C-alpha positions, -999 to 999 in steps of 0.1 A, spaced: 1 -3 -2 28 19 11 45 16 -27 9 26 -46 2 59 -21 36 71 -35 26 63 -68 -4 80 -64 12 108 -53 38 116 -79 7 106 -101 -15 136 -90 20 157 -91 19 146 -130 -11 158 -135 -17 193 -122 20 200 -142 -1 192 -171 -35 202 -168 -10 236 -157 -1 235 -191 -36 232 -214 -48 258 -194 -44 292 -210 -34 318 -178 -21 348 -186 15 360 -185 40 363 -151 12 346 -129 27 333 -96 10 303 -94 29 286 -125 62 267 -124 54 255 -86 45 220 -96 70 213 -118 90 221 -89 77 206 -57 79 172 -85 116 175 -86 118 184 -51 103 150 -39 121 130 -59 155 146 -48 142 146 -10 135 109 -16 152 92 -43 135 57 -40 111 71 -59 126 77 -91 121 49 -106 86 51 -99 79 82 -110 104 80 -145 75 52 -149 48 74 -142 60 100 -169 69 72 -198 29 61 -196 24 100 -200 47 101 -227 29 74 -245 -6 86 -241 6 121 -249 18 106 -283 -17 77 -291 -40 111 -284 -22 135 -303 -9 160 -278 21 171 -292 16 199 -266 29 183 -238 51 160 -252 89 184 -251 75 196 -211 70 158 -203 106 147 -221 127 177 -198 112 161 -168 123 127 -173 153 134 -183 161 156 -161 148 128 -132 173 105 -150 202 131 -147 201 136 -111 188 101 -104 209 78 -76 230 49 -95 216 27 -111 224 -7 -90 232 -36 -113 243 -69 -108 283 -78 -122 279 -88 -156 306 -105 -170 298 -105 -202 271 -82 -217 259 -72 -249 274 -42 -263 249 -8 -260 233 3 -292 267 25 -313 243 38 -337 210 59 -334 183 35 -360 174 62 -395 136 65 -398 120 72 -430 105 115 -421 65 118 -426 48 143 -435 45 168 -405 5 168 -404 10 130 -396 15 120 -361 3 88 -362 36 71 -351 54 38 -368 57 8 -345 94 2 -330 116 -8 -349 126 -46 -353 164 -34 -356 163 -11 -326 196 -21 -302 183 -34 -264 204 -39 -238 201 -65 -218 171 -65 -185 189 -75 -157 171 -68 -118 184 -39 -104 167 -20 -73 166 15 -88 157 28 -128 161 -7 -153 171 -8 -181 145 -16 -198 127 20 -187 159 30 -205 154 14 -233 116 22 -236 122 62 -231 151 52 -259 125 39 -282 103 69 -274 128 90 -282 138 70 -319 101 72 -329 100 110 -323 125 116 -351 96 114 -376 82 141 -364 90 183 -377 113 205 -351 110 211 -322 103 174 -314 130 164 -336 157 182 -323 148 175 -286 143 140 -290 172 137 -305 192 151 -280 179 131 -256 184 99 -277 219 107 -281 226 114 -238 203 78 -233 228 59 -254 250 74 -237 243 68 -200 227 33 -210 267 21 -224 287 45 -191 259 40 -160 264 79 -142 278 94 -173 257 123 -176 257 132 -140 295 132 -135 306 149 -170 279 181 -158 292 182 -121 332 178 -135 318 211 -157 301 230 -151 325 230 -117 351 238 -138 369 203 -124 399 202 -144 410 168 -160 427 160 -191 403 135 -208 375 163 -205 386 193 -203 351 211 -208 345 238 -190 312 262 -183 301 290 -165 270 311 -158 272 349 -162 243 367 -142 239 397 -157 219 427 -137 213 462 -143 209 485 -113 191 509 -134 167 485 -138 167 462 -109 156 473 -76 188 474 -53 169 452 -34 161 424 -61 199 421 -68 211 418 -29 185 390 -25 195 372 -58 238 375 -49 226 358 -12 208 332 -22 233 327 -45 265 330 -25 243 308 2 238 279 -21 276 280 -30 287 283 0 283 240 2 298 237 -32 330 233 -27 356 213 -50 364 191 -25 323 185 -18 321 178 -57 348 151 -63 337 132 -32 301 133 -51 316 125 -93 339 94 -71 312 82 -54 285 80 -82 312 68 -107 321 39 -81 282 30 -82 276 30 -110 304 8 -117 305 -17 -91 263 -16 -86 261 -42 -51 294 -50 -45 294 -14 -33 296 -2 3 283 39 -6 278 38 36 318 32 42 328 47 6 311 78 19 322 75 50 358 70 36 356 103 13 346 130 36 379 118 55 402 122 28 424 151 24 423 171 -9 453 157 -23 441 123 -21 407 131 -40 422 148 -64 441 117 -69 417 95 -69 397 118 -91 424 115 -118 423 80 -115 386 73 -120 378 95 -150 405 75 -176 387 45 -177 351 65 -183 357 87 -209 375 55 -226 348 33 -220 321 63 -230 342 69 -265 342 34 -276 322 21 -304 322 -14 -285 329 -11 -250 337 -37 -225 316 -35 -193 344 -61 -176 374 -45 -180 361 -12 -169 342 -25 -136 380 -43 -132 394 -6 -127 370 8 -112 369 -27 -84 412 -13 -82 403 21 -73 375 11 -46 398 -16 -30 421 11 -25 399 30 -10 386 10 18 416 -18 19 415 -55 1 382 -69 19 359 -44 3 368 -62 -31 348 -90 -20 313 -92 -36 278 -100 -18 288 -85 12 268 -79 41 229 -89 35 218 -60 51 235 -24 46 222 6 58 205 33 35 235 48 13 230 83 17 224 109 -11 247 121 -40 231 155 -47 235 174 -78 253 205 -73 240 242 -85 262 254 -115 290 278 -104 275 312 -115 294 346 -114 272 377 -99 276 405 -125 266 444 -126 259 458 -156 284 481 -162 283 480 -203 283 471 -242 322 463 -235 318 443 -202 307 413 -223 335 408 -242 360 412 -212 342 393 -186 344 362 -219 376 366 -226 386 364 -186 366 331 -182 390 319 -214 418 325 -199 436 301 -171 432 307 -138 464 298 -128 485 321 -154 488 360 -155 484 359 -193 472 334 -214 480 303 -224 504 293 -260 469 286 -281 451 317 -272 482 338 -279 481 316 -318 446 335 -318 455 367 -309 439 371 -276 463 390 -257 457 423 -275 419 422 -270 417 457 -255 397 480 -264 422 508 -273 437 485 -299 414 468 -320 426 470 -350 468 481 -339 496 463 -359 530 454 -345 558 471 -358 591 450 -352 626 469 -356 645 457 -386 681 439 -384 689 436 -423 715 459 -427 712 456 -464 744 446 -474 748 410 -488 780 399 -466 760 406 -434 735 380 -448 747 346 -425 758 315 -440 734 300 -473 706 325 -468 712 332 -506 704 298 -519 667 300 -525 647 272 -522 630 252 -549 598 271 -565 575 245 -552 590 239 -516 566 249 -485 595 275 -479 592 290 -508 553 299 -506 554 309 -465 585 332 -479 559 350 -501 531 361 -474 553 378 -453 578 400 -449 615 403 -434 616 422 -408 590 446 -420 555 448 -403 540 415 -393 503 413 -406 482 394 -393 482 355 -416 445 348 -410 439 313 -426 404 308 -447 386 291 -421 395 324 -400 380 343 -426 344 326 -435 330 323 -401 298 307 -421 319 279 -435 307 253 -412 271 242 -404 246 276 -390 244 308 -387 285 329 -382 287 334 -347 291 323 -312 260 298 -310 254 267 -319 226 257 -344 191 237 -330 198 202 -328 232 201 -321 236 182 -285 269 168 -294 286 196 -287 303 219 -318 336 202 -321 362 218 -341 361 249 -356 393 251 -363 416 223 -372 437 216 -334 407 241 -318 384 225 -301 355 251 -282 364 235 -247 345 264 -226 303 272 -234 295 304 -215 260 307 -200 251 343 -203 215 350 -184 203 386 -183 177 397 -156 153 429 -171 131 436 -189 131 450 -227 158 476 -220 176 447 -206 175 435 -235 184 458 -256 219 468 -243 224 431 -240 219 434 -285 240 461 -285 273 443 -267 261 411 -287 263 431 -320 296 449 -303 312 414 -295 300 403 -335 318 433 -348 358 423 -323 352 386 -337 357 404 -371 389 418 -363 401 393 -339 384 363 -347 392 344 -310 368 339 -289 347 321 -317 369 289 -325 372 283 -282 340 299 -269 301 282 -270 279 308 -263 243 307 -250 224 333 -240 191 327 -217 165 360 -204 151 358 -172 119 385 -173 118 407 -139 93 437 -142 92 461 -115 58 458 -91 24 468 -109 18 505 -102 -13 527 -104 -25 530 -137 -15 565 -141 21 561 -129 28 530 -148 54 529 -173 49 510 -208 46 475 -210 84 465 -205 82 428 -211 65 428 -251 94 397 -255 91 374 -225 55 376 -231 60 364 -274 90 338 -259 59 324 -232 37 322 -265 66 303 -286 73 281 -258 44 269 -228 76 256 -207 90 287 -213 61 304 -200 52 279 -172 88 279 -156 105 313 -165 79 337 -171 61 326 -134 100 335 -117 90 378 -117 67 379 -87 89 347 -71 120 371 -69 99 401 -58 88 382 -28 124 368 -18 135 404 -20 108 412 6 113 388 30 143 397 59 175 378 51 181 345 74 204 346 100 204 310 107 228 295 83 225 261 96 185 257 88 182 243 54 163 264 28 150 251 -9 161 280 -32 137 283 -53 144 310 -77 182 292 -78 164 259 -85 141 270 -117 172 292 -131 192 259 -127 170 241 -149 162 264 -172 202 266 -178 204 232 -178 178 218 -203 170 252 -225 190 245 -253 163 249 -279 176 287 -294 152 313 -311 168 343 -332 157 376 -332 165 400 -362 184 429 -354 176 461 -370 208 488 -376 192 523 -379 212 551 -399 198 585 -377 202 625 -396 197 652 -377 182 690 -382 218 705 -376 240 696 -405 270 703 -387 264 670 -364 271 634 -383 250 609 -387 246 580 -365 239 546 -362 227 522 -335 208 490 -332 174 477 -316 160 445 -309 124 451 -300 107 488 -311 118 520 -320 89 549 -312 88 582 -331 78 615 -319 68 649 -334 89 676 -314 66 707 -307 79 734 -333 99 761 -316 89 793 -338 106 826 -336 93 849 -309 76 877 -335 54 850 -345 67 841 -378 59 811 -392 73 792 -418 34 776 -432 18 794 -448 -13 823 -444 -49 799 -440 -38 768 -444 -49 750 -407 -13 732 -397 -33 700 -370 -18 681 -353 15 655 -361 42 661 -386 38 655 -429 56 626 -434 75 610 -460 77 572 -459 96 547 -481 96 512 -472 95 474 -488 67 456 -485 67 424 -470 54 393 -495 49 360 -495 63 362 -530 98 378 -512 93 399 -544 108 437 -535 81 462 -537 91 497 -532 59 520 -515 64 551 -510 37 577 -494 37 607 -473 12 615 -447 2 633 -417 13 615 -385 18 618 -351 34 592 -341 51 557 -353 65 523 -336 84 495 -357 82 464 -335 99 436 -341 81 415 -321 47 403 -335 21 418 -312 -2 383 -314 0 353 -331 -35 357 -347 -31 393 -353 -43 405 -395 -21 434 -402 -31 454 -429 -27 489 -444 -58 512 -467 -18 524 -487 -7 485 -493 -33 455 -497 -12 439 -510 -10 407 -494 20 409 -466 40 378 -448 26 355 -423 28 378 -388 43 341 -370 72 354 -395 92 372 -364 118 384 -391 99 417 -404 92 444 -387 56 460 -378 52 494 -386 20 513 -370 17 548 -380 -10 563 -363 -21 584 -392 -40 625 -392 -71 628 -411 -91 661 -419 -126 663 -425 -145 690 -428 -187 694 -412 -208 724 -405 -190 728 -372 -158 734 -393 -126 714 -393 -116 685 -376 -88 658 -370 -94 622 -367 -63 598 -355 -60 567 -376 -36 536 -372 -26 514 -403 -4 490 -398 19 471 -429 52 450 -420 84 456 -441 123 446 -437 136 479 -450 123 517 -444 126 554 -442 110 575 -432 115 616 -431 103 650 -413 85 672 -448 81 700 -428 107 719 -401 91 693 -370 116 679 -354 116 640 -345 124 623 -311 138 583 -312 136 557 -282 152 524 -289 138 493 -269 121 520 -248 153 532 -229 155 566 -222 191 563 -225 189 559 -259 170 584 -273 177 606 -302 163 644 -307 162 667 -333 161 641 -361 151 649 -394 151 614 -414 163 572 -408 165 548 -424 162 514 -409 171 480 -422 182 444 -409 214 446 -390 240 423 -415 261 400 -397 291 418 -394 316 393 -405 299 396 -437 311 430 -449 351 423 -434 361 394 -455 374 405 -483 397 430 -475 417 402 -448 423 376 -477 444 388 -506 465 355 -515 424 340 -519 425 327 -562 398 343 -582 371 314 -570 376 323 -539 373 360 -539 344 353 -567 326 339 -534 328 358 -510 323 391 -532 292 373 -536 291 367 -495 299 405 -494 265 413 -523 242 392 -499 250 398 -462 235 374 -434 216 394 -409 228 388 -375 207 372 -349 206 369 -319 195 341 -303 175 334 -266 178 295 -259 144 283 -242 132 250 -239 119 238 -270 121 267 -294 94 281 -316 63 250 -310 40 256 -346 
């Protein structure tokens, strides 16, 4: 009865999560997100409930598949994978000769997006041996793996998330415990030669946009959680988890825990470096041998507890093994100071801790001179060539063969002159690998980024998490654009770093309607519509963060408190792997003062245009003709390219009187229907967020018996390129991304277009040695520059 009561309690919690997904709740509600967190907390406090929860989640997945309930598949997949990662090691009896795990994923025929009926499980699906286990059985792993392979026939994002899960499941079944161990090693930066990957979470908060109480509360919660996560504790968790997963019932978990607790740091480091090579070797083999893997780990286990510990079986009754927690990732807290800060923090992350200078391989990539005042610096070297032949060293006058490598290198450098940077072709063509050029990897690449350049792997992953509203995202877009421009001049971060961007909306508490600011959570609302799981888990953190800031700090450090906000942030960082790409737009601004040079800026969400009040001379002279009613607003000339379904360019020029213009890069709703009386042609679909939504508040003059009157009509249309000019002497005021610090006054004309990828316009000048075909290819790339897209990670990407 006790087991059935546990399953009923877990099933009620799972059904509550599913009801939350099915309910059309308004954005940013505080009652969402708690069910998922409480479900994981139940398993964390009692790891023995993990097998029951996995069985329940698998049943719900198979039910959703049969009933075509697609909206719950990805949330359930993320939930079950998170449970498997945090689950205790499997207690598998030692089998000297098990069959090898699957070496490849089965390839299934693609189906049309509309057909969701899954095919029967393939007969050639590799199955691992089923054994009696006290934890999560291999049968459950195989059923989840088979379910993921069936999802590969579905369109994105289902197939991308399923592929990610299938690859991780295959690794876990080959070497039990690998998911946990690799995650802890990377997140806690435990240096290891065989697995040198490092991750870090950069949490940025702008004190101008987020209150000081919120910043202090977040910082205290992060510091309180990380005080207990010392490197020694993390190494104990990893070694204990690996030995229990490999030895199973033969491992005395209690004695091992006590021995590791009493071991000093140097002993822990010794066992940590001894344990990982056999694990990583087995994970990298195509047909790993579990027998040899277990024997090597058994030797380490015996060296820890003595020869008597190697006898299998042990006492028939053992004490309950202590649970092995999954530490939260290493998070650094930063107050946003400017667009240069992101670049500096990423460079410092690549710098080894023990070196004041950068390592030799990073200096080869020209990371040493990455200071703002030395972007285009060229290093001069004093020449030692006297110009006299007798001063040449012996043998210097003998020329090598024309086809020799020495002759080829000699043609690409100057002796004793100014050293010019020799950029390889791969450096010049960041778009040469699959995906958009930049630091972010494409969707559906769960296996890592691999090698961008020969011999240089992306060993570092920077997870940049920003908290704030739309104004913070606008400032992040500025920093991202600045970083991409730097990469065109010093291509150094891209080969070594994978950049992942995350966003948690933190809006100001609601105020009375008279003093309420404009809507500052548009992008968060769009992300919630695109990804329901993001809406349920991330958009609900805003009220909880404000409640945390209002609570008095706890002075009792011995009291155990569940950090809700940190747990949700950790879940989002780990499981949010599918990015949504947003177009960055550039705006060129011309001012009424001809002595003031035009300026350029970028925006991500919104550009708002207001009409400034005209300031006439004191004598009352107005440049307008007498007898003409001025009316509100100003005469504007709009020239833009209509966004059509056919993607054919069609320019439209109109002149009208308007009181304001708003250009939005984020659609207001998925069901919005846009149109304009000036442009009746069919527009691009609103779900395409790569177009600008332009709203013009037009002044319509009418005459009646009472005289002339004016009314306001809002016209909307969609475009990618637009130019607006004030026809009279009424200057304009531009506000970018709702940020008061990014306001431009006395504007007479501005042009808006998609911001191109900076590398697409700076390639030709850096490759003078390319052949004719390479130059033609680069000219074609420059003629059609790729747009600059800023990715923001979600759980599933855009769910259609």
